[in-house]
N, C-alpha and C positions, 0 to 999 in steps of 0.2 A: 761627568766630564769636567775636568778642571780647565782653567784659563790657558795654562801651558799646553794641555792636550788639544784644546781648540786651535791654538796657534800652530802646533805641529801638524794637525790634520789639514789646516788651510794651506800650509806651506807644501804639503804633499800633493794637494789638488791643484795648486797654483805655483809650480816650480819657477816661473818667470819672476815672481815677486820675492823680495828679500824678507827673511824672517823678522828682521828689525822693523821693517815697514809694516808687516802684518801685526806685529805686537803693538805698534803705535796705533794702528787702525782699531784693533780690538779694545785697547785702553781708551781711545777716544769715544767709541760707541758707548762703553760702560760709563764713562764720565758724563757724557751728555744725558744719558738716562738718569743717572744719579742727580745731576744738576736740575733736571726738570722736576724730579720728585721732591727735592729739597725746597723748590719754589712752590710746591703744592700742586704742580701740574700733573698731567696724565700722559703716558707714552703708550701709543697704540701701534703695534706691528701687525698689520693685516695678515691673517692666516696663522699667526703665532699666538698672539694674546695681547693683553693690556696690563701695564703697570700703573698703579695709583697709590695714593696715600690715604689711610683711614685713621680716624681719631679714636683713641681708646679713652674712656672716662676714668677718672680717679676712682679707686676702689680700696676696700680693705682686704688684705691678703693675710696669709698665715706663714710664719717661719716653720718649715717642716721639721727642723731639728729641735726647736724649743717649744713650738706650739703657740708662741705668743703672736698677737695680732700686730701687723705692720701696715702702714698706709702705703699704697702704691700710687705714685703720682700719674696724672693724665699724660698721655704721650701719643705721638703719631707713629704709625707702623706701616711699612711697605706692604702692598697687596698685589698679587698677580692673579689675573683671571685668564684662563686658557681660552684660546680662540677656537672657533668651530672646526676649522680645517685640521688643526693640531689634534684636537680631541678625536676627530674621525680617524686620523692616521694611527693614533695610539690604540684605539679600540677596534682595529681591523680584525 
């Protein structure tokens, strides 16, 4: 599901709300999650899952085209851990 599909589905289930307002709402939620992760925080949505940031150490990689060794710098990557209720619904 894309963001636009999510907004369309929300507008179908809530016809009393304007599509522009729903788009602002969805964008605000995503921006807040992103902002918390940028600051190194954790976002937990009970029953759905938790977003966090994990650190990856620097390492030596390989260019698949030429086979030469390249250094890959350390970086932070987003991580999502599925919640218990979501996992149970998926595995019904």
